[in-house]
Residue, then its C-alpha position, 0 to 999 in steps of 0.5 A: q483506456m489506460m487500463k486497457h493499454a496496460w492490460n492488453n500489453y501485459k496479456r500480449y507479451a507477459w501473460g501468466l508471468n508476474e509483470l511486464k517489461p513494456i520496452s523489451r516486450e517480455g515478462h519481468s519477475s521480481s524476487l519478491f514473489g519467489n516463483i509464484k506467478g501471475a502477480t499482475i493478474v491477481d493485482a488487477l482483478d478488482t480494477l478490471f471488475i470496477m471498470g466493467m472490463k468483464d471479459e478481461f475479468q473472466e480471462a483473469k479468473s480462468w487463468i487463476e482457476k487453472n494456473l495459480d499455484f502456491n505449491v512452489n519451492a521458493e522464498v517469498s516476501v510475506f508482506e508483498v504476497n499478502i498485500r497483492f495476492v491475498g488482498g487481490l483474491l479477497s477483494a475479487y471475492y467480495l466484489s464478484g462472489e466467485e468462490i474460487f477467489r475465497k478458496k485461493a485466498v484461504e489456501l495462500g493464507v495457510k501457506l503464510l502461517p509458518a512465518f509466525h513461528t518465531p519466539s515472539g510471534i512477530p513474523w519473518a519477512l521472508l518465507n519458503i512456502k514449501s519448507g515453511i522456513g523463514r528468515n529476515w532481510p539480511w540488511a535489516s538492523g540486527g536480524s529484525s523484522i520490519l514494522a511496515e511488513f509485520g504491521t500490514l497483515h491485519l486487515e487481510f488476516t482478519h478477513l481470512s478468519h472471517l471467511s474461513g471460520d478459522p480464528v488462527f489468522a486473526e489470532k496471529v495478527m492480534n498477537i503482534r499488537t500485544v507485543l507492540n503494546k508491551l514495548k516502550k516506545p521512544k518518544g511515543l514513536y514506533p521504530n522501523y525494526l523489531n527483533p522477532s527472537s528477542g521481541q525488542w526494538g532494533q535501531h531507533h529509526v522512525s519513518v512514515g515512509g518506507l519501512g514504517d508507512s502502512f503500519y500506521e495506515y492499518l491501525l486506522k483502517a483496522w478500527l474503521m473496518s471493525d465498524k469502529t468497534d476495535l478501540e485498541a486500534k483507534e487509540m494506537y493510531f491517534d497516539a502514534v499520530q500525535a507523536i508523529e506530529t510532535h517529532l516528525i512533522r515540520k514546516s519549510s521556510g517556504g511554507l510546505t508541511y512535510i514529514a521528516e525521518w527520525k534517526g536515533g534522535l536526529l531528523e533527516h529532512k527528507m520525505g519519500h514518495l511513499t510517505c505521501f499516502a499519509g495526507g489521505m490517511f490523516a484526512l480519512g481519520a479526521e472524523g474519528a479524531p479526539e474532540g476538536l481535532a477533526q478540522h485540524y487533521l483534514q487540514l493536515g491532509a490538505e497540507i501534505a497533499r499540497t507538498c506532494h503536489e509540489s514535488y510533482n510540479r517541480t520536476f520536468m516530467k510533472l511526476g514526483p521523485e522517489a524522495f525529495r528534500f528540505d535542506g540546503g535551500v532546497e524544497a520538495i526536490a530530489t537532490r540525489q541521483n538515486e532518488k530521482y526515479y518514478i516507478l508508477r507509484p500511486e501514493v500521491i494520487e491516493t491522497y488526492m482520491y481521499m481529499w477529493r472524496l472528503t472535501h470535493d475541492p476541485k483542485y484535487r481533480k485538477w491535480a489528478w488530471e495533471a498526473v494523467e497527462a504526465l503519465e500519458s506523455h512520459c510513461r506510456v510506450t507502445g508496449g505498456y507503461s514504464g517507470l522513469r529513471d529521472v523525472y527532472f531530465v528532458h528525455e525519458n530514460y525508461d526503467d522498463v517495468q510496468q509494476s503490478f501496482f500500477l494496475a492495482e492502485t494508480l489507475k484505480y485511484l485515478y478512476l475513483i477520483f473521476s467517478d461518483d462517490d457512490l462507486l465504492p463509498l468509503e463508509h462501506w469499503i476499506f482499501n488495503t495498502e495495495a488498494h484492494l477492497l475489503p468490506v467493513l465488517r458490520a458489528d450486526k451483520k452476518e456474512v450472508e447479508v454482506k454477500e447479498k449486498 
């Protein structure tokens, strides 16, 4: 029902545009997508398919056939376009077998390749997909590329090579790993900034939240997606996690485990909503952990899940803020006005989904249902679902955006928590960081068999 409400209102008021403004009841377009259109359509494809919304899936497919156009003179975020558009198209192809999705995914992949034309091969953050000219965000440390952005291409680009037969996509992302492996890591940690011209680190800021997050996730998932043959990815992941545990993970006086941020040697005792995905990541990686540590990582996942649940529970709206702090006697609470908003983010629910699948502890379903009730009470409006500007305030102050990731991720993870485990079993499917599904590439199976399955 929630998916229908979100989709029908998007269709009614913003069809073909990137996102919906549910209060104004008109289209919303973020600069992240340049003037590519249809972000919500592509992002929602696999959710529609999984939920059995066949008519809506067909509507989306026919819009894509007629209108999804990448020949636009515009600058796009390479990272966002990859995780939402390439990921969404690949997932729709693997679920439905419809050739149009494969064709469009590969076409877009080709358009993104000029982003890698840098001295080091570390891609630009922004690319004009018509001219092929790239640059980095002006605010990023000394013209650097961002760890989470160039580190979150691996899964999709590996699949682009797999489906196109062209090794160039996989080569580009393997080169990123080569560059990273040559660099010395401060305390074994990966800074968020890397200069694509010099191939050296920028400022020594480290975060498992924004700017860093999905890099770590993709190391683990690259190993899992390779049918556990990509041992380099596995080693990089567990080395990174060990450094994170040593230098960033702390326990509050109230007993909450959290992941702090590291700024040039000093810890900032703040955790972002984005960082809450890490509970699910630690749990998902537990099975492959070094000897004797599997239970430890499952437990660490559970502790992060609890902390993130507390960040929700300690607000009036029962939805978590963008960031929360552990300092000055405060625990798991946002203390700054500009961190009190909630934009329909999925990360806490994502962790509940992995914890539910891996432990079947009923509290994860209970917590997920609390989130459903909060979304229905505070974010659902006549025209769709809106984010909130202050989760501690008694009256809803809407931001008037229904993010495409609400349909791609938040609602999909909720649906999976209340479904049986044999719907998209974790041993066969990997979720990209936008919750798009990519099959494990079986070491012994060829593409034809994957398709039949």
